[in-house]
LUMRO-911643 format. One record per residue (C-alpha): residue number from 1; chain; x, y, z. Coordinates in steps of 0.2 Angstrom, whole numbers, always signed. Each point is the difference from the previous one (the first is absolute). Layout:
N
DOTI  rofi  rodo   east  north     up
DOTI   NUM     A      X      Y      Z
...
//
This chain:
557
DOTI  rofi  rodo   east  north     up
DOTI     1     A   +532   +447   +412
DOTI     2     A    -13    +12     +8
DOTI     3     A    -15     +6    -10
DOTI     4     A     +9    +17     -2
DOTI     5     A    +16     -8     -7
DOTI     6     A    -12    -10    -11
DOTI     7     A     -9    +15     -6
DOTI     8     A    +16     +8     -6
DOTI     9     A     +5    -16     -9
DOTI    10     A    -17     +1    -10
DOTI    11     A     +3    +19     -4
DOTI    12     A    +18     -3     -6
DOTI    13     A     -8    -14    -11
DOTI    14     A    -12    +13     -6
DOTI    15     A    +13    +13     -5
DOTI    16     A    +11    -14     -9
DOTI    17     A    -16     -4    -11
DOTI    18     A     -4    +17     -3
DOTI    19     A    +18     +4     -6
DOTI    20     A     +0    -17    -11
DOTI    21     A    -17     +6     -7
DOTI    22     A     +4    +18     -2
DOTI    23     A    -15     +5    +10
DOTI    24     A     -2    +16    +10
DOTI    25     A     +8     -1    +17
DOTI    26     A    -10    +15     +6
DOTI    27     A    -14    -12     +1
DOTI    28     A     +8    -10    +15
DOTI    29     A     -3     +4    +18
DOTI    30     A    +12     +4    +12
DOTI    31     A     -3    -15    +10
DOTI    32     A    -13    -15     -1
DOTI    33     A     -5    -12    +13
DOTI    34     A     -3    -19     +0
DOTI    35     A    -14     -8     +9
DOTI    36     A     -6    -17     +7
DOTI    37     A    -10    -10    -11
DOTI    38     A    -18     -4     +7
DOTI    39     A     +3    -18     -3
DOTI    40     A    +18     -6     +5
DOTI    41     A     +1    -13    -13
DOTI    42     A     +2    +14    -12
DOTI    43     A    +17     +5     +5
DOTI    44     A     +9     +9    +15
DOTI    45     A     -3    +18     -8
DOTI    46     A    -11     +8    -14
DOTI    47     A     +4    +15    -10
DOTI    48     A    -14    +11     -9
DOTI    49     A    +14    +11     -9
DOTI    50     A     -3     -7    -17
DOTI    51     A    -19     +4     +1
DOTI    52     A     +5    +18     +6
DOTI    53     A    +11     +4    -14
DOTI    54     A     -9     -8    -14
DOTI    55     A    -10    +14     -6
DOTI    56     A    +13    +14     +3
DOTI    57     A    +12     -8    -12
DOTI    58     A    -13     -8    -12
DOTI    59     A     +6    -18     +2
DOTI    60     A    -12    -14     +5
DOTI    61     A     +0     -5    +18
DOTI    62     A     +3    -19     -3
DOTI    63     A    +14     +4    -12
DOTI    64     A     +9    +12    +12
DOTI    65     A     -3    -12    +14
DOTI    66     A    +10    -13    -10
DOTI    67     A    +14    +11     -3
DOTI    68     A     +1     +5    +18
DOTI    69     A     -2    -19     +5
DOTI    70     A    +14     -5    -11
DOTI    71     A    +12    +14     +7
DOTI    72     A     -5     -4    +18
DOTI    73     A     +4    -18     -4
DOTI    74     A    +18     +3     -2
DOTI    75     A     +1    +10    +18
DOTI    76     A     +9     -7    +14
DOTI    77     A    -11     -7    +12
DOTI    78     A    -16     -3    -10
DOTI    79     A     -5    -18     -3
DOTI    80     A    -14     +3    -12
DOTI    81     A    -12    +13     -7
DOTI    82     A    -17     -3     -7
DOTI    83     A    -13    +10    -10
DOTI    84     A    -17     -1     +6
DOTI    85     A    -17     +8     -6
DOTI    86     A     +2    +16    -10
DOTI    87     A    +18     +3     +5
DOTI    88     A     +3     -4    +19
DOTI    89     A    +18     -6     +4
DOTI    90     A     +1    -14    +13
DOTI    91     A    +17     -2     +7
DOTI    92     A     +9    -14    +10
DOTI    93     A    +16     +3     +9
DOTI    94     A    +12    -14     +2
DOTI    95     A     +3     -6    +17
DOTI    96     A    +16     +8     +3
DOTI    97     A     -6    +18     -5
DOTI    98     A    -17     -2    +11
DOTI    99     A    +12     -7    +14
DOTI   100     A    +12    +15     +0
DOTI   101     A    -14     +9     +9
DOTI   102     A     +3     -8    +16
DOTI   103     A    +18     +5     +2
DOTI   104     A     -5    +18     -6
DOTI   105     A    -12     +2    +14
DOTI   106     A    +11     -7    +14
DOTI   107     A    +14    +11     -6
DOTI   108     A    -11    +15     -1
DOTI   109     A     -8     -3    +17
DOTI   110     A    -10    +14     +6
DOTI   111     A     +2    +10    -16
DOTI   112     A     -9    -13    -10
DOTI   113     A    -17     +6     -6
DOTI   114     A     +5    +19     +2
DOTI   115     A     +0    +11    -16
DOTI   116     A     +2    +18     -6
DOTI   117     A    -17     -1     -7
DOTI   118     A     -6    +16     +9
DOTI   119     A    +17     +9     +2
DOTI   120     A     -1    +19     -2
DOTI   121     A    -17     -1     +9
DOTI   122     A     -1    +11    +16
DOTI   123     A    -17     -6     +9
DOTI   124     A     -8     +6    +16
DOTI   125     A    -10    -14     +9
DOTI   126     A    -11     +4    +13
DOTI   127     A     -9    -13     +9
DOTI   128     A    -10     -4    +17
DOTI   129     A     +0    +18     +5
DOTI   130     A    -12     -4    +15
DOTI   131     A     -5    +15    +11
DOTI   132     A     +8     +0    +16
DOTI   133     A    -17     -2    +10
DOTI   134     A     +1    -19     +1
DOTI   135     A    +10    -15     -3
DOTI   136     A     +3     -7    -18
DOTI   137     A    -17     -8     -5
DOTI   138     A     +2    -16    -11
DOTI   139     A     -4    +10    -17
DOTI   140     A    +15    +11     +4
DOTI   141     A    +10    -15     +4
DOTI   142     A     -5     -8    -18
DOTI   143     A     +8    +16     -7
DOTI   144     A    +15     -2    +12
DOTI   145     A     +3    -17     -7
DOTI   146     A     -3     +5    -18
DOTI   147     A     +8    +16     +0
DOTI   148     A    +16     -6     +7
DOTI   149     A     +0    -15    -11
DOTI   150     A     -2    +12    -16
DOTI   151     A    +13    +11     +6
DOTI   152     A    +12    -14     -1
DOTI   153     A     -6     -5    -17
DOTI   154     A     +3    +16     -7
DOTI   155     A    +17     +2     +8
DOTI   156     A     +4    -17     -7
DOTI   157     A     -4     +5    -17
DOTI   158     A    +11    +16     +1
DOTI   159     A    -12    +14     +5
DOTI   160     A     +4    +14    +13
DOTI   161     A    -12     -3    +13
DOTI   162     A     -5    +11    +15
DOTI   163     A    -12     -8    +11
DOTI   164     A    -11    +12    +11
DOTI   165     A    -12     +1    +14
DOTI   166     A    -11    +15     +0
DOTI   167     A     -3     +5    +19
DOTI   168     A    -17     +8     +1
DOTI   169     A     +3    +10    +15
DOTI   170     A    -11    +15     -3
DOTI   171     A    -19     +2     -2
DOTI   172     A    -16     -5     +8
DOTI   173     A     +3    -18     +3
DOTI   174     A    +16     +5    +11
DOTI   175     A    -12    +11    +10
DOTI   176     A    -12    -14     +3
DOTI   177     A    +14    -12     +5
DOTI   178     A     +6    +13    +13
DOTI   179     A    -17     +2     +7
DOTI   180     A     -2    -18     +2
DOTI   181     A    +16     -1    +10
DOTI   182     A     -5    +14    +11
DOTI   183     A    -16     -7     +3
DOTI   184     A     +9    -18     +4
DOTI   185     A    +12    +10    +12
DOTI   186     A    -15     +7    +10
DOTI   187     A     -9    -17     +0
DOTI   188     A    -14     +7    -11
DOTI   189     A     -8     -9    -15
DOTI   190     A     +8     +3    -17
DOTI   191     A     -8    +14     -9
DOTI   192     A    -14     -5    -13
DOTI   193     A    +12     +4    -14
DOTI   194     A    +15     -8     +9
DOTI   195     A    +11    -14     +0
DOTI   196     A     -3    -16    +11
DOTI   197     A    +10    -15     +5
DOTI   198     A    +12     -4    +13
DOTI   199     A    +14     +8     -9
DOTI   200     A     -7    +17     +3
DOTI   201     A     +0     -3    +20
DOTI   202     A    +18     -7     -2
DOTI   203     A     +7    +15     -9
DOTI   204     A    -10    +12    +13
DOTI   205     A     +9     -8    +14
DOTI   206     A    +17     +2     -8
DOTI   207     A     -3    +19     -5
DOTI   208     A     -4     +2    +19
DOTI   209     A    +15     -9     +5
DOTI   210     A    +10    +12    -11
DOTI   211     A    -10    +15     +5
DOTI   212     A     -7     -2    +17
DOTI   213     A     -6    +18     +0
DOTI   214     A    -11     -2    -15
DOTI   215     A    -16     -2     +9
DOTI   216     A     +2    +16    +10
DOTI   217     A     +0    +10    -17
DOTI   218     A    -15     +7     -7
DOTI   219     A     -8    -12    -13
DOTI   220     A     +7    +10    -15
DOTI   221     A    +18     -1     +6
DOTI   222     A     -3    -18     +6
DOTI   223     A     -7     -6    -16
DOTI   224     A    +16     +8    -10
DOTI   225     A    +11     -9    +12
DOTI   226     A    -10    -17     -4
DOTI   227     A     +1     +5    -19
DOTI   228     A    +19     +2     -1
DOTI   229     A     +5    -13    +13
DOTI   230     A    -13    -13     -5
DOTI   231     A     +3     +2    -19
DOTI   232     A    +19     -3     +3
DOTI   233     A     -3    -16    +10
DOTI   234     A    -13     -7    -12
DOTI   235     A    +12     +3    -15
DOTI   236     A    +14     -8    +10
DOTI   237     A    -10    -15     +2
DOTI   238     A     -6     +0    -19
DOTI   239     A    +19     +1     -5
DOTI   240     A     +5    -13    +13
DOTI   241     A    -14    -12     -6
DOTI   242     A     +5     +2    -18
DOTI   243     A    +18     -2     +3
DOTI   244     A     -5    -17    +10
DOTI   245     A     -8     -4    -17
DOTI   246     A    +15     +3    -10
DOTI   247     A     -5    +17     -8
DOTI   248     A    +10    +15     +2
DOTI   249     A     -2    +16    -10
DOTI   250     A    +13    +12     -7
DOTI   251     A    -10    +15     +5
DOTI   252     A    -14     +3    +13
DOTI   253     A     -8    +16     -7
DOTI   254     A    -11    +11    +13
DOTI   255     A    -15     +9     -8
DOTI   256     A     +3    +13    +14
DOTI   257     A    +15     +5     -9
DOTI   258     A     -8     +4    -16
DOTI   259     A    -10    +13    +10
DOTI   260     A    +15     +7    +10
DOTI   261     A    +12     +2    -15
DOTI   262     A    -14     +9    -10
DOTI   263     A     -1    -14    -14
DOTI   264     A    -18     +2     -1
DOTI   265     A     +2    +18     -6
DOTI   266     A    +14     -4    -12
DOTI   267     A    -12    -15     -8
DOTI   268     A    -13    +14     -2
DOTI   269     A    +11    +12     -9
DOTI   270     A     +6    -14    -11
DOTI   271     A    -18     -4     -4
DOTI   272     A     -4    +18     -3
DOTI   273     A    +14     +1    -12
DOTI   274     A     -8    -14    -10
DOTI   275     A    -17     +9     -1
DOTI   276     A     -9    -13     +9
DOTI   277     A     -5     +9    +17
DOTI   278     A    -16    +12     +1
DOTI   279     A    -10     +9    +15
DOTI   280     A    -18     -5     +4
DOTI   281     A    -11     +3    +14
DOTI   282     A    +15     +6    +10
DOTI   283     A     +9    -16     -2
DOTI   284     A    +16     -3    -11
DOTI   285     A     -4    -15    -13
DOTI   286     A    +10    -11    -11
DOTI   287     A     -8     -3    -18
DOTI   288     A     +3    -19     +1
DOTI   289     A    -16     -3    -12
DOTI   290     A    +11     +7    -15
DOTI   291     A    +10    -18     +2
DOTI   292     A    -16    -12     +3
DOTI   293     A     -3     +3    +19
DOTI   294     A    -19     -1     +4
DOTI   295     A     +1    +17     +8
DOTI   296     A    +13    +14     +4
DOTI   297     A     +8     -2    +17
DOTI   298     A     +2    +13    +14
DOTI   299     A    +17     +5     +5
DOTI   300     A     -4    +13    +13
DOTI   301     A    -16     +2     +9
DOTI   302     A     -9    +17     +2
DOTI   303     A     +6     +0    +18
DOTI   304     A    +19     +0     -6
DOTI   305     A     +3    -19     +5
DOTI   306     A     +8    -11    -12
DOTI   307     A     -8    -16     -6
DOTI   308     A     +8    -17     +1
DOTI   309     A     +0     +0    -19
DOTI   310     A    +13    +15     +2
DOTI   311     A    +11     -8    +10
DOTI   312     A     -1    -15    -13
DOTI   313     A     +5    +12    -14
DOTI   314     A    +14     +7    +11
DOTI   315     A     +7    -18     +4
DOTI   316     A     -1     -5    -19
DOTI   317     A    +10    +16     -4
DOTI   318     A    +12     -3    +14
DOTI   319     A     +4    -18     -6
DOTI   320     A     +2     +7    -19
DOTI   321     A    +11    +13     +6
DOTI   322     A    +11    -13     +9
DOTI   323     A     +2     -8    -18
DOTI   324     A    -11    -13     -1
DOTI   325     A     -7     -4    -17
DOTI   326     A    -13    -12     +4
DOTI   327     A    -10     +1    +17
DOTI   328     A     -9    -16     +4
DOTI   329     A    -13     +0    +14
DOTI   330     A     -7    -15     +7
DOTI   331     A    -18     +3     +8
DOTI   332     A    -14    -10     +8
DOTI   333     A    -16     -7     -7
DOTI   334     A    -10    +15     +6
DOTI   335     A    +10    +13    -11
DOTI   336     A     -5     -5    -17
DOTI   337     A     -8    +18     -2
DOTI   338     A    +18     +7     +5
DOTI   339     A     +8     -6    -17
DOTI   340     A    -10    +12    -12
DOTI   341     A     +3    +16    +11
DOTI   342     A    +20     -4     +2
DOTI   343     A     +2     -4    -20
DOTI   344     A     -8    +17     -3
DOTI   345     A    +10     +8    +12
DOTI   346     A    +16     -5     -7
DOTI   347     A     -6     +5    -16
DOTI   348     A     -4    +17     +7
DOTI   349     A    +19     +1     +4
DOTI   350     A     +4     -3    -18
DOTI   351     A     +5    -17     +3
DOTI   352     A     -5    -16    -10
DOTI   353     A    -11     -9    +12
DOTI   354     A     +2    -16     -9
DOTI   355     A    +19     +1     +2
DOTI   356     A     +4     +9    +15
DOTI   357     A    -14     -6    +12
DOTI   358     A     -6    -18     +3
DOTI   359     A    -12     -5    +13
DOTI   360     A     -3    -17     +6
DOTI   361     A    -16     -5     +9
DOTI   362     A     +0    -16    +12
DOTI   363     A    -15    -10     +5
DOTI   364     A     -6     -6    +17
DOTI   365     A     +8    -14    +11
DOTI   366     A    -10    -11    +11
DOTI   367     A     +9    -11    +14
DOTI   368     A    -10    -16     +2
DOTI   369     A     +0    -12    +14
DOTI   370     A    -11    -16     -1
DOTI   371     A     -7     +7    -17
DOTI   372     A     -7    +17     +8
DOTI   373     A     +9    +17     -1
DOTI   374     A     +6     +8    +15
DOTI   375     A     -7    +17     +3
DOTI   376     A     +8     +7    +14
DOTI   377     A    +18     +3     +8
DOTI   378     A     +2     -3    +18
DOTI   379     A    +10    +15     +2
DOTI   380     A     -6    +13    -15
DOTI   381     A    -18     -5     +3
DOTI   382     A     -7     +3    -17
DOTI   383     A    +12     -8    -12
DOTI   384     A    +13    -14     -3
DOTI   385     A    +17     +6     +2
DOTI   386     A    +18     -4     -7
DOTI   387     A     +4     -8    +17
DOTI   388     A    -15    -10     +1
DOTI   389     A     +4     -8    -18
DOTI   390     A    +18     -3     +5
DOTI   391     A     -5     -8    +17
DOTI   392     A    -13    -11    -10
DOTI   393     A    +13     -7    -14
DOTI   394     A    +17     +9     +2
DOTI   395     A     +9    +13    -10
DOTI   396     A     +6    -12    -15
DOTI   397     A    -18     -7     -3
DOTI   398     A     -8    +18     +2
DOTI   399     A    +12     +7    -13
DOTI   400     A     -2    -14    -12
DOTI   401     A    -19     -2     +2
DOTI   402     A     -2    +19     -3
DOTI   403     A    +12     +1    -15
DOTI   404     A     -6    -16     -8
DOTI   405     A    -17     +7     -8
DOTI   406     A     -2    +13    -12
DOTI   407     A     -4    +17    +11
DOTI   408     A    -16     +4     -9
DOTI   409     A     -8    -16     +5
DOTI   410     A     -7     -3    +19
DOTI   411     A     +9    -13     +9
DOTI   412     A     -5    -11    +15
DOTI   413     A    +14     -6    +11
DOTI   414     A     -5    -16     +8
DOTI   415     A    +10     -2    +17
DOTI   416     A     -1    -19     +0
DOTI   417     A     +7     -1    -18
DOTI   418     A    +14    +12     +2
DOTI   419     A     +7     -8    +16
DOTI   420     A     -1    -18     -7
DOTI   421     A    +16    -10     -3
DOTI   422     A     -5     -8    -16
DOTI   423     A     +1     +3    -19
DOTI   424     A    -18     +8     +0
DOTI   425     A     +8    +15     +9
DOTI   426     A     +8    +10    -14
DOTI   427     A    +14     +8    +11
DOTI   428     A     +4    -16     +7
DOTI   429     A     +1     -8    -17
DOTI   430     A    +12    +12     -6
DOTI   431     A    +10     +1    +15
DOTI   432     A     +2    -19     +1
DOTI   433     A    +10     +0    -17
DOTI   434     A    +11    +13     +7
DOTI   435     A     +3    -11    +16
DOTI   436     A     +1    -16    -11
DOTI   437     A    +13     +7    -12
DOTI   438     A    +10     +5    +15
DOTI   439     A     -2    -17     +8
DOTI   440     A     +7     -8    -16
DOTI   441     A    +15    +11     -1
DOTI   442     A     +4     -4    +18
DOTI   443     A     -2    -19     -2
DOTI   444     A    +10     +1    -16
DOTI   445     A    +15     +8    +10
DOTI   446     A     -2    -13    +12
DOTI   447     A     +3    -15    -12
DOTI   448     A    +13     +9    -10
DOTI   449     A    -11     +6    -15
DOTI   450     A     +5    +18     -4
DOTI   451     A     -4    +10    -18
DOTI   452     A    +19     +3     -3
DOTI   453     A     +5    +15    -10
DOTI   454     A     -9     +5    -17
DOTI   455     A    +13     -8    -10
DOTI   456     A     -6    -17     +7
DOTI   457     A    -18     +3     -2
DOTI   458     A     -8    -11    -13
DOTI   459     A    -17     +8     -6
DOTI   460     A     -2    -12    -13
DOTI   461     A     -4    -13    +13
DOTI   462     A    -15    +10     +5
DOTI   463     A    -11     -7    -15
DOTI   464     A    -14     -9    +10
DOTI   465     A    -17     +6     -3
DOTI   466     A     -3     +5    +19
DOTI   467     A    +17     +9     -1
DOTI   468     A     -4     +9    -15
DOTI   469     A    -17     +6     +7
DOTI   470     A     +8     +7    +16
DOTI   471     A    +13     +9    -11
DOTI   472     A    -14     +8    -11
DOTI   473     A     -8     +6    +16
DOTI   474     A    +15     +8     +7
DOTI   475     A     +4     +8    -16
DOTI   476     A    -17    +10     +1
DOTI   477     A     +6     +9    +16
DOTI   478     A     +6    +16     -8
DOTI   479     A    -14     +2    -11
DOTI   480     A    -12     -2    +15
DOTI   481     A     +9    +13    +10
DOTI   482     A     -1    +12    -15
DOTI   483     A    -19     -3     -4
DOTI   484     A     -4     +2    +19
DOTI   485     A     +9    +16     +1
DOTI   486     A     -6     +8    -15
DOTI   487     A    -19     -7     +4
DOTI   488     A     +2     +5    +19
DOTI   489     A     -6    -18     +3
DOTI   490     A    +11     -8    +14
DOTI   491     A    -11    -15     +0
DOTI   492     A     +7     -6    -16
DOTI   493     A    +16     -4     +9
DOTI   494     A    -10    -10    +15
DOTI   495     A     -9    -10    -14
DOTI   496     A    +16     -3    -10
DOTI   497     A     +9     -8    +15
DOTI   498     A    -15    -10     +4
DOTI   499     A     -6     -6    -17
DOTI   500     A    +15     -1    -11
DOTI   501     A    +16     -2    +12
DOTI   502     A     -7     -9    +15
DOTI   503     A    -10    -13    -10
DOTI   504     A    +13     -2    -12
DOTI   505     A    +14     -4    +14
DOTI   506     A    -12    -11     +9
DOTI   507     A     -2    -10    -16
DOTI   508     A    +19     +0     -3
DOTI   509     A     +3     -5    +18
DOTI   510     A    -12    -13     +0
DOTI   511     A     +6     -8    -16
DOTI   512     A    +11    -17     +3
DOTI   513     A    +10     +4    -16
DOTI   514     A     +5    +18     +6
DOTI   515     A     +6     -6    +18
DOTI   516     A    +13    +12     +6
DOTI   517     A     +9     -8    +15
DOTI   518     A     +9    -17     -3
DOTI   519     A     -5    -15    +10
DOTI   520     A    +10     -9    +12
DOTI   521     A    +18     -2     -7
DOTI   522     A     -5     +5    -18
DOTI   523     A    +13    +12     -7
DOTI   524     A     -5    +16     -5
DOTI   525     A     -4     +3    -18
DOTI   526     A     +2    +15    -12
DOTI   527     A    -20     -1     -1
DOTI   528     A     -2     +2    +18
DOTI   529     A    +12    +15     +0
DOTI   530     A    -10     +8    -14
DOTI   531     A    -16     -2     +9
DOTI   532     A     +7     +7    +16
DOTI   533     A     +5    +16    -12
DOTI   534     A    -21     -1     -4
DOTI   535     A     -4     -3    +18
DOTI   536     A    +10    +15     +6
DOTI   537     A     -7    +10    -15
DOTI   538     A    -17     -3     +5
DOTI   539     A     +3     +6    +19
DOTI   540     A     +8    +16     -8
DOTI   541     A    -16     +3     -9
DOTI   542     A    -11     -3    +14
DOTI   543     A    +10    +11    +12
DOTI   544     A     +1    +13    -11
DOTI   545     A    -19     +0     -4
DOTI   546     A     -5     +0    +18
DOTI   547     A    +12    +14     +4
DOTI   548     A     -9    +10    -13
DOTI   549     A    -16     -3    +11
DOTI   550     A     +9     +3    +16
DOTI   551     A     -2    -18     +5
DOTI   552     A    +14    -10     +7
DOTI   553     A     +7    -16     -8
DOTI   554     A     +4    -13    +14
DOTI   555     A    +13    -13     +0
DOTI   556     A     -9    -10    +12
DOTI   557     A    -20     -2     +3
//
């Protein structure tokens, strides 16, 4: 019995009690939840439904709890119900009801844990969006791991998700990039405000190979060639790096397209219609202070040039026009000041900034060797890049390490720790369970131990304390996915895999009384078949959880 199924049984019992007592059914919720007691000795699950309903129907909570306990005690699969404190219900399942979960998980396969919790939501998720002026740095890599995991979680809970990379190919940073390439091609030092690093020289050389005549052009024409060709080459490299990291986007959106298609003018018209635009000192302003911003924002300068903020407005409107109801944007630690103006901008369009726009801020990442931060990439010259991280610890460890922590806290990634083949390496600890469960299944087949079909499964034989502990951990997976998606916190999945599933499986596997494989000529027992179901259910949950993080579940290590 899953937690969701038990919650339905509890609610059905409440309906019966209300009918018998003539209580108002309108007070009953559409659904309820059951939770794990903090102390396992108190039972398998706990419900606070009696406490929630007591005041609404004017019945003392313990009296209502007693009626619910009596009704629940008659339900199939429930071993006992105890009343605690002011009206808590502590529920114990019988072994057969608890053990059936192993079969449910194995038969559900990749679908186990998925739900329709967010069905009907259409979400645009923008992350990474690094300027095409250099390789993806380690801060952007964090968003690549977290953002991709979040997109998988949202889809696993029923949301329609469009992932997006905003390609900033317009503006002054691109001009500086082009000037830097031109200087490198001429063998001159980088401009004072330009970009350095070996990659600049590499791209300049490649542009010259494509356009051998480029240095015969005047500087303005040559700079334009380096801008167009250099940006294309840099962005191809960024896409390739992200692809190798397991991250692909549904849409790669060019900022330049906003300008070319006149979408900034369209955004200005919409904002004027809302009465939020005014002219001052020859410039065009948006009155964002009406919605809590610390100052009004310029959309168009007095010289006629659009501001970056105007492009932000146009891009937001473009997403809304494409039918996305919720816009989620992931930004780096230096973008805290961006939140207020963007929320105000959404309100200026007439939207609800709490409903339609969500901005997540990620904190810094340090890569450590011998306890000291690495400060500089051999290739980029100023920052640690995606390639540096992957070269140091690999794709799986990189993705897991970056998604394992709450994105609003800084993290240190210790190269020695994340490359160690030991239990203190979190990704190794979890992947080892994936490999061990696969190994058990292989060895079981070699000695003729198979699960058999569902009709032969004896869930009542999974009654050992360690088996029950593992079943409880596996039962939590759907709720973990749902909360991780709704709270935008993929790290909940990683911590669950480590602290609940992996730990419980190791204790189960190491318990002599829970041995799965027969010894020597020992005949295969029904209990061993039942444990093989539990072993395979564990692999399913580990594999499904790692897949949500974009990490592999190896069969051998």
